[in-house]
Residue, then its C-alpha position, 0 to 999 in steps of 0.5 A: l565621635v563620643a556620641d557615636a560611641i556611647s550609642k554603639s555602646v548602649d546597643v551593645l548593652r542592650e543587646a546583652g539584656a540591659e534596660i536602657c533609659r534616658l536620664r539627667v544627672p543633675e548639674r551643681p554649678e559648685m560641683i567643680s569647685g568643690w571637687l578642686v578644693l577636696c582634691a587639693m586637700e586630698a593631695v596635701a594630706a597624701h604629700d604631707g612630709f614631702y611638700p614643701e620640703r622636697g619641693e623640687d622633687y615636684g612638677p609644676a601642676l602637682a605643686a601648684l595643686l598642693d599650694y592651691g590645697r594649702r591656701r584653703s580656709h577651713a570655711e572653704i573646705a567645709r563648703a566642699m564637704i556640704d556640696r559634696i553630700a549634696v552631689q552624692r544625694d543627687w546620686e542616690a536618687v539616680f541609682a535608685d532607678v538604674d544599676l548603671v550610667i553610661a557618659p561621656s569622659t570629655a566632650g571630644t577627643t583627648p586633648t593633645l599635651e599642648e591643648g592639655r597644658t592649655q585646658m589645665r586652667g580656669d575654664g579650660m579646666r572646667r570643660l575638660i573635667r565637667y563629665t569626671v567630676p560628678a561621679n569623682l566628687a561623690g566617691l563613685p566607681t567609674l571605668s573609662l573606655p576606649a571607643g576609637l581614633d579620630p582621624a589624626g589617631v587620637p584616642y576618644g571615650f567614654q565611662l561608665v558609672g557604677n554605684l557605690c560598692a557595685e564594682a562588679v556590675l560596672l566590670r562586668a558591663g565594661q567587659v560586655v563593651e570591649e569584647a562587642l566593640g573590639f577595643s583591643d584592636l584600636w592600637d598596635r600592642d607592639a608600639s614602642w611607648d617611648 
């Protein structure tokens, strides 16, 4: 489903005048671990003065992330920062040749709440965030777009990744794809979200 959605979106962008090429974004085995360390450390900084002092106000997932961040050593943080620089350089090389990257957001459809709970640990989490971590770690702007609903009515989609400070290109491309593929018809706007 996701591959078909990406293929349709590539066709739309080509018809709009984009020059399309295949590329491979370098994968680094340490990327997800480095992202997790930095994400946790940034969350610790953002919640300073509130956690753990008001720990009872936090859900288990966020509390676990904050606890993980508080336990990281200076060496782990430094290693993650070095890894981030390497990932940023990989993306700089990619954007020397292209203006935009289209990629999956996940390997399949959006997980259900129960699937999400089990996938947010270990290898499940690594598979779930595999496609979003590279751009996130590099600090690049991304735009997630809906692409359709699977037979069970669960949404799936993909992402566009832009270069640093190139949000305008990213948003223009997203608008072209969204208008051409009719994403607004994917859901009932009057549906209750209770």
